[in-house]
A tleap script that builds the chain and sets N, CA, C and O, in Angstrom:
source leaprc.protein.ff14SB
mol = sequence {
  NMET LYS TYR THR GLN LEU GLY ARG THR GLY
  LEU LYS VAL SER ARG LEU VAL LEU GLY THR
  MET ASN PHE GLY PRO GLN THR ASP GLU ALA
  ASP SER HIE ALA ILE MET ASP ALA ALA LEU
  ASP ALA GLY ILE ASN PHE PHE ASP GLN GLN
  CPHE
}
set mol.1.N position { -58.383 -37.177 32.196 }
set mol.1.CA position { -57.360 -36.225 31.991 }
set mol.1.C position { -57.851 -34.652 32.308 }
set mol.1.O position { -58.986 -34.212 32.125 }
set mol.2.N position { -56.912 -34.060 32.733 }
set mol.2.CA position { -57.308 -32.497 33.093 }
set mol.2.C position { -56.621 -31.682 31.837 }
set mol.2.O position { -55.551 -32.007 31.322 }
set mol.3.N position { -57.319 -30.722 31.497 }
set mol.3.CA position { -57.000 -29.781 30.533 }
set mol.3.C position { -56.895 -28.411 31.085 }
set mol.3.O position { -57.403 -28.029 32.139 }
set mol.4.N position { -56.097 -27.629 30.162 }
set mol.4.CA position { -56.045 -26.093 30.430 }
set mol.4.C position { -55.965 -25.406 29.351 }
set mol.4.O position { -55.444 -25.899 28.350 }
set mol.5.N position { -56.490 -24.082 29.360 }
set mol.5.CA position { -56.400 -23.334 28.176 }
set mol.5.C position { -55.056 -22.851 27.979 }
set mol.5.O position { -54.293 -22.506 28.881 }
set mol.6.N position { -54.775 -22.847 26.537 }
set mol.6.CA position { -53.455 -22.351 26.121 }
set mol.6.C position { -53.419 -20.935 25.695 }
set mol.6.O position { -53.706 -20.659 24.531 }
set mol.7.N position { -53.068 -19.956 26.597 }
set mol.7.CA position { -53.031 -18.704 26.499 }
set mol.7.C position { -54.235 -18.172 26.259 }
set mol.7.O position { -55.209 -18.538 26.919 }
set mol.8.N position { -54.340 -17.164 25.205 }
set mol.8.CA position { -55.718 -16.839 24.760 }
set mol.8.C position { -56.123 -17.279 23.338 }
set mol.8.O position { -56.872 -16.644 22.595 }
set mol.9.N position { -55.520 -18.464 23.061 }
set mol.9.CA position { -55.779 -19.225 21.847 }
set mol.9.C position { -57.194 -19.788 21.782 }
set mol.9.O position { -57.726 -19.919 20.679 }
set mol.10.N position { -57.814 -20.119 22.869 }
set mol.10.CA position { -59.033 -20.762 23.000 }
set mol.10.C position { -58.749 -22.252 22.939 }
set mol.10.O position { -59.728 -22.993 23.020 }
set mol.11.N position { -57.554 -22.789 22.808 }
set mol.11.CA position { -57.247 -24.070 22.710 }
set mol.11.C position { -57.168 -24.852 24.071 }
set mol.11.O position { -56.635 -24.264 25.011 }
set mol.12.N position { -57.587 -25.957 24.237 }
set mol.12.CA position { -57.485 -26.688 25.536 }
set mol.12.C position { -56.535 -27.878 25.276 }
set mol.12.O position { -56.767 -28.786 24.478 }
set mol.13.N position { -55.479 -27.764 26.021 }
set mol.13.CA position { -54.488 -28.863 25.925 }
set mol.13.C position { -54.517 -29.530 27.377 }
set mol.13.O position { -54.906 -29.050 28.442 }
set mol.14.N position { -53.983 -30.791 27.085 }
set mol.14.CA position { -53.878 -31.620 28.386 }
set mol.14.C position { -52.702 -31.205 29.346 }
set mol.14.O position { -51.630 -30.770 28.926 }
set mol.15.N position { -52.996 -31.374 30.628 }
set mol.15.CA position { -51.900 -30.909 31.522 }
set mol.15.C position { -50.789 -31.678 31.520 }
set mol.15.O position { -49.805 -31.217 32.098 }
set mol.16.N position { -50.692 -32.968 30.897 }
set mol.16.CA position { -49.666 -33.683 30.716 }
set mol.16.C position { -49.263 -33.604 29.258 }
set mol.16.O position { -50.091 -33.370 28.377 }
set mol.17.N position { -47.845 -33.824 28.994 }
set mol.17.CA position { -47.385 -33.472 27.772 }
set mol.17.C position { -46.504 -34.787 27.345 }
set mol.17.O position { -45.815 -35.449 28.120 }
set mol.18.N position { -46.660 -34.999 26.064 }
set mol.18.CA position { -45.650 -36.381 25.669 }
set mol.18.C position { -44.440 -35.670 25.057 }
set mol.18.O position { -44.523 -35.004 24.025 }
set mol.19.N position { -43.380 -35.839 25.712 }
set mol.19.CA position { -42.071 -35.449 25.033 }
set mol.19.C position { -41.622 -36.440 24.027 }
set mol.19.O position { -41.578 -37.632 24.330 }
set mol.20.N position { -41.272 -36.005 22.803 }
set mol.20.CA position { -40.780 -36.855 21.739 }
set mol.20.C position { -39.397 -36.683 21.466 }
set mol.20.O position { -39.051 -37.006 20.330 }
set mol.21.N position { -38.439 -36.211 22.311 }
set mol.21.CA position { -37.049 -35.938 21.900 }
set mol.21.C position { -36.354 -37.181 21.779 }
set mol.21.O position { -35.320 -37.211 21.112 }
set mol.22.N position { -36.847 -38.350 22.413 }
set mol.22.CA position { -35.938 -39.606 22.121 }
set mol.22.C position { -36.546 -40.290 20.892 }
set mol.22.O position { -36.051 -41.374 20.584 }
set mol.23.N position { -37.501 -39.833 20.183 }
set mol.23.CA position { -38.206 -40.474 18.849 }
set mol.23.C position { -37.124 -40.487 18.055 }
set mol.23.O position { -36.238 -39.678 18.329 }
set mol.24.N position { -36.968 -41.243 17.088 }
set mol.24.CA position { -36.041 -41.079 16.062 }
set mol.24.C position { -35.016 -42.326 16.180 }
set mol.24.O position { -35.418 -43.489 16.216 }
set mol.25.N position { -33.805 -42.006 16.229 }
set mol.25.CA position { -32.709 -43.187 16.244 }
set mol.25.C position { -32.834 -44.009 17.528 }
set mol.25.O position { -32.425 -45.170 17.485 }
set mol.26.N position { -33.291 -43.596 18.528 }
set mol.26.CA position { -33.668 -44.527 19.665 }
set mol.26.C position { -34.971 -45.343 19.730 }
set mol.26.O position { -35.129 -46.394 20.349 }
set mol.27.N position { -35.802 -44.737 19.047 }
set mol.27.CA position { -37.240 -45.454 19.049 }
set mol.27.C position { -37.471 -45.476 17.582 }
set mol.27.O position { -37.337 -44.475 16.878 }
set mol.28.N position { -37.874 -46.814 17.077 }
set mol.28.CA position { -38.109 -46.917 15.792 }
set mol.28.C position { -39.588 -46.529 15.538 }
set mol.28.O position { -40.276 -46.197 16.504 }
set mol.29.N position { -40.137 -46.556 14.233 }
set mol.29.CA position { -41.166 -45.781 13.867 }
set mol.29.C position { -42.476 -46.474 14.466 }
set mol.29.O position { -43.383 -45.748 14.875 }
set mol.30.N position { -42.591 -47.859 14.525 }
set mol.30.CA position { -43.837 -48.503 14.932 }
set mol.30.C position { -43.795 -48.380 16.386 }
set mol.30.O position { -44.889 -48.193 16.918 }
set mol.31.N position { -42.878 -48.438 17.067 }
set mol.31.CA position { -42.979 -47.979 18.693 }
set mol.31.C position { -43.274 -46.495 18.791 }
set mol.31.O position { -43.978 -46.147 19.739 }
set mol.32.N position { -42.883 -45.671 18.038 }
set mol.32.CA position { -43.095 -44.352 18.223 }
set mol.32.C position { -44.542 -44.208 18.097 }
set mol.32.O position { -45.149 -43.574 18.960 }
set mol.33.N position { -45.189 -44.760 17.058 }
set mol.33.CA position { -46.809 -44.738 16.650 }
set mol.33.C position { -47.506 -45.306 17.850 }
set mol.33.O position { -48.537 -44.819 18.315 }
set mol.34.N position { -46.863 -46.409 18.349 }
set mol.34.CA position { -47.635 -46.954 19.633 }
set mol.34.C position { -47.626 -46.089 20.753 }
set mol.34.O position { -48.570 -46.042 21.543 }
set mol.35.N position { -46.510 -45.340 20.868 }
set mol.35.CA position { -46.418 -44.568 22.200 }
set mol.35.C position { -47.474 -43.449 21.931 }
set mol.35.O position { -48.316 -43.216 22.799 }
set mol.36.N position { -47.460 -42.763 20.782 }
set mol.36.CA position { -48.454 -41.764 20.531 }
set mol.36.C position { -49.928 -42.234 20.511 }
set mol.36.O position { -50.868 -41.572 20.949 }
set mol.37.N position { -49.999 -43.300 20.023 }
set mol.37.CA position { -51.469 -43.729 20.258 }
set mol.37.C position { -51.908 -44.065 21.579 }
set mol.37.O position { -53.083 -43.811 21.845 }
set mol.38.N position { -51.240 -44.549 22.388 }
set mol.38.CA position { -51.530 -44.719 23.748 }
set mol.38.C position { -51.726 -43.374 24.596 }
set mol.38.O position { -52.607 -43.259 25.449 }
set mol.39.N position { -50.852 -42.416 24.283 }
set mol.39.CA position { -50.957 -41.152 24.878 }
set mol.39.C position { -52.249 -40.581 24.386 }
set mol.39.O position { -53.028 -40.134 25.227 }
set mol.40.N position { -52.558 -40.547 23.141 }
set mol.40.CA position { -53.886 -39.911 22.702 }
set mol.40.C position { -55.100 -40.989 23.344 }
set mol.40.O position { -56.168 -40.464 23.659 }
set mol.41.N position { -54.988 -42.070 23.485 }
set mol.41.CA position { -56.022 -43.061 24.053 }
set mol.41.C position { -56.321 -42.412 25.533 }
set mol.41.O position { -57.482 -42.281 25.922 }
set mol.42.N position { -55.334 -42.062 26.233 }
set mol.42.CA position { -55.251 -41.431 27.596 }
set mol.42.C position { -55.687 -40.000 27.666 }
set mol.42.O position { -55.764 -39.463 28.772 }
set mol.43.N position { -55.939 -39.430 26.722 }
set mol.43.CA position { -56.406 -38.088 26.671 }
set mol.43.C position { -55.270 -36.998 26.347 }
set mol.43.O position { -55.485 -35.790 26.252 }
set mol.44.N position { -54.115 -37.584 26.206 }
set mol.44.CA position { -53.043 -36.426 25.735 }
set mol.44.C position { -53.141 -35.943 24.480 }
set mol.44.O position { -53.243 -36.645 23.474 }
set mol.45.N position { -53.105 -34.431 24.518 }
set mol.45.CA position { -53.331 -34.111 23.111 }
set mol.45.C position { -52.133 -32.826 23.042 }
set mol.45.O position { -52.308 -31.857 22.302 }
set mol.46.N position { -51.210 -32.935 23.700 }
set mol.46.CA position { -50.263 -31.953 23.872 }
set mol.46.C position { -48.814 -32.701 23.584 }
set mol.46.O position { -48.350 -33.427 24.464 }
set mol.47.N position { -48.186 -32.530 22.472 }
set mol.47.CA position { -46.890 -33.143 22.350 }
set mol.47.C position { -45.755 -32.247 22.045 }
set mol.47.O position { -45.974 -31.319 21.267 }
set mol.48.N position { -44.668 -32.380 22.505 }
set mol.48.CA position { -43.751 -31.679 22.445 }
set mol.48.C position { -42.640 -32.254 21.660 }
set mol.48.O position { -41.981 -33.236 22.000 }
set mol.49.N position { -42.480 -31.534 20.540 }
set mol.49.CA position { -41.540 -32.010 19.371 }
set mol.49.C position { -40.412 -31.068 19.090 }
set mol.49.O position { -40.575 -29.940 18.625 }
set mol.50.N position { -39.133 -31.655 19.434 }
set mol.50.CA position { -38.122 -30.661 19.210 }
set mol.50.C position { -36.923 -31.482 18.490 }
set mol.50.O position { -36.548 -32.618 18.781 }
set mol.51.N position { -36.412 -30.630 17.475 }
set mol.51.CA position { -35.263 -31.245 16.645 }
set mol.51.C position { -34.050 -30.438 16.879 }
set mol.51.O position { -32.994 -30.735 16.321 }
savepdb mol mol.pdb
quit
C-alpha cells in the first residue's frame, strides 16, 4: 500500500480510501465489519464516513 502525508498533521494515510456511504440500510453490520477488516488487512487506513 502506498501512503501519503495528510497535510501538515504528520499523519500518513493510505492513498486508497474506503468510502462507507452505502453502509447502514444497504449493508448489514456483519458485512460492514467484514469489508472494513478486509480494507485494514490490505493496508487501507483512510475511511470516508459521511452521514
